[in-house]
C-alpha positions, 0 to 999 in steps of 0.5 A: 891132497898135498899142498903146493910148495913154494920154494924161495931160493933167490935173495930177492924172494927171501928178503920179501919174505923176511921183512919184519912187517910182512912177517907180522902181516902174515901172522895177523892174517893166520891168527884172524883165521879169515880173509882180511882187507888191507884196511883191517890189516893196517889197523891191526899193525898200526900202519897206513893202508897204503903200506899194508897194500904194498906189503900184501902185493909183495907177498901176493907176487910170491904166491904167499897171499892171495885175493879171496873175494871182493865185496862192495861196501858203501860204493867201494870194492873191498878186497879181502886177502888170505894166506894161500893154501901152500907150504913155503920152503926157504931152501934151508938145505941149499948151499949158496950165499943165502944161508944168513937170510935163511937163518934170520927167517928161522930165528925170527919165526922161532922168536915170534912164537917164543915171544907169544908164549912169554906174553901168555905166561905173563898175562896174569892168567892162572897156573891152571889156564897155563897148564891147559893151554900151553906146552913146551916139549924138548927131547930126543926120539930114535927114528928110522928113516921111515919113522921120521917120514911118517912123523913129519907127514902126520904133523903136516897133515894134522896141522894142515887139516886144522888151518881154517878157523871153526866155530868152536876152535881157538888158535894155537901157535907152534914152531916145531924143530926136528932134525937128525942129529947123526945125519951130518956124521954120515956125509962124506 
């Protein structure tokens, strides 16, 4: 079943999403692979619990974060949040006055993945571990419109089916950029 898509098309929504602190919060939630409390997130990010709650509420309002379940711990109801099972579309194709915000979001997401890769390379692990646990691929492919659609669907379905952490899985972070270099030439 295809995921629901949330389109962020207002300046307010894009600003909520592009906040560096909220991007870190979402990244930590994805990496944890399980629902987390605002206290757990505040500890991970080195911020106050109230600040983590504030950011969670902003993302919850957009539909990006959702309450997973509650649990009573020492007489207190703990709320566990997770990233919603959705696709977030920042409307990169729209011709409005928000392109700078969209470019900042894309640049930050690419930068975060790149920084993680560099940290991994510089962590002191052996070359063998690096070769088995990282990849950088760059190039060109020649695709028909149907090929492109099929490739994107395969990638989405493969990634979507592996978003939940399993007992024998490890987290691999990725950023994929793919675009038709000739599409702009065909525009009137």
